[in-house]
C-alpha positions in Angstrom: -46.4 -176.5 -252.1 -44.0 -174.8 -254.6 -40.3 -175.6 -255.0 -38.2 -173.1 -257.0 -34.9 -174.6 -257.9 -34.1 -172.4 -260.8 -31.0 -171.0 -259.1 -29.8 -174.4 -257.9 -27.3 -176.5 -260.0 -28.6 -179.8 -258.4 -25.4 -180.4 -256.6 -25.6 -181.8 -253.0 -27.3 -185.0 -251.9 -28.0 -183.7 -248.4 -29.6 -180.5 -249.9 -32.0 -182.8 -251.9 -32.8 -184.7 -248.6 -33.7 -181.4 -246.9 -35.9 -180.2 -249.8 -37.6 -183.6 -249.9 -38.3 -183.3 -246.2 -39.6 -179.8 -246.5 -42.0 -180.9 -249.2 -43.8 -183.2 -246.7 -44.5 -180.3 -244.2 -48.0 -179.0 -244.8 -47.3 -175.6 -243.2 -44.6 -174.7 -245.7 -45.8 -173.3 -248.9 -42.8 -172.3 -250.7 -39.2 -173.5 -250.9 -36.5 -171.7 -252.9 -33.1 -173.4 -253.3 -30.1 -171.5 -254.6 -26.3 -172.1 -255.0 -24.4 -169.9 -252.6 -21.4 -168.0 -254.0 -19.0 -169.8 -251.7 -19.2 -173.2 -253.7 -15.8 -174.2 -255.0 -13.9 -177.2 -256.1 -10.2 -178.1 -256.0 -8.2 -181.2 -256.4 -8.5 -182.5 -252.9 -12.0 -181.4 -252.0 -15.3 -180.0 -253.3 -17.2 -177.5 -251.2 -20.8 -177.1 -252.0 -22.8 -174.4 -250.3 -26.6 -174.1 -250.8 -29.2 -171.8 -249.5 -32.8 -172.7 -248.9 -35.5 -170.0 -248.3 -38.7 -171.1 -246.7 -42.1 -169.5 -246.7 -44.7 -170.5 -244.2 -48.5 -170.8 -244.8 -50.7 -168.0 -243.3 -53.7 -168.8 -241.2 -56.5 -166.5 -240.0 -57.8 -166.5 -236.5 -60.0 -164.4 -234.4 -58.7 -162.8 -231.3 -60.6 -160.7 -228.7 -59.7 -157.1 -228.1 -60.9 -154.4 -225.8 -63.6 -152.1 -226.9 -64.6 -149.5 -224.4 -62.8 -151.6 -221.7 -64.7 -154.7 -222.3 -63.6 -157.9 -224.1 -66.7 -158.1 -226.3 -65.2 -157.6 -229.8 -63.1 -159.9 -231.9 -60.9 -159.0 -234.9 -59.5 -161.2 -237.6 -55.6 -161.6 -237.5 -53.4 -163.3 -240.0 -50.4 -165.1 -238.6 -47.9 -167.7 -239.8 -49.0 -171.3 -239.4 -45.5 -172.4 -238.3 -42.6 -170.6 -236.6 -39.0 -170.9 -237.5 -38.4 -172.7 -234.1 -41.1 -175.2 -234.9 -39.3 -175.9 -238.2 -36.0 -176.5 -236.4 -37.7 -179.1 -234.2 -39.4 -180.9 -237.1 -36.2 -181.2 -239.1 -34.4 -182.4 -235.9 -36.9 -185.1 -235.5 -36.4 -186.3 -239.1 -34.1 -189.4 -239.2 -32.5 -188.4 -242.5 -31.6 -184.9 -241.2 -31.1 -184.8 -237.5 -30.0 -181.9 -235.4 -28.6 -178.8 -236.9 -25.0 -177.8 -236.5 -26.1 -174.2 -235.8 -29.6 -172.8 -235.3 -30.8 -169.3 -234.3 -34.0 -167.3 -234.9 -33.1 -166.5 -238.4 -31.0 -169.4 -239.8 -30.5 -173.2 -239.6 -27.1 -174.5 -240.7 -26.1 -178.0 -241.5 -22.6 -179.0 -242.4 -21.9 -182.6 -243.9 -18.7 -184.1 -245.0 -18.0 -187.4 -246.7 -15.0 -189.1 -248.4 -15.6 -190.0 -252.1 -13.5 -192.6 -253.7 -14.4 -192.8 -257.4 -14.0 -196.1 -259.1 -10.8 -196.9 -260.8 -8.9 -194.0 -259.1 -6.5 -194.4 -256.2 -7.0 -191.0 -254.8 -10.4 -189.8 -253.6 -11.6 -186.4 -252.5 -13.5 -184.9 -249.6 -17.0 -183.5 -250.3 -18.1 -180.7 -247.9 -21.7 -179.6 -248.0 -23.0 -176.6 -246.3 -26.8 -176.1 -246.2 -28.4 -172.9 -244.8 -32.1 -172.4 -244.2 -33.6 -169.1 -243.9 -37.2 -167.8 -243.6 -38.1 -165.8 -246.6 -40.0 -162.6 -245.6 
């Protein structure tokens, strides 16, 4: 499996958890991680938005087709080894990730928030992390 993180700054602990989980799935061949343009930081909060693009492995199988009205021929067909809906279920079953906040046939979205209180400071900030997963086509 290949992971392309050239467009990612490395920010986002939850994003790293998702990427590590995707690495363990055999049917995923490529993961590309990028910073989304919505990322911003202010005094009270940090908003981190990351996008992950996933490519599934292809598998070949033989399926029958009609030739002169009879099922006596077979042709080789290439198909994805995993569907996007199956990926949603695998990530949902993961203890570290859990169910998605939003999922449809083209995107999975997670939104995580946590309160960060740095040492030796009286005031903390809120960290909001948005992770979107798409299928690269």
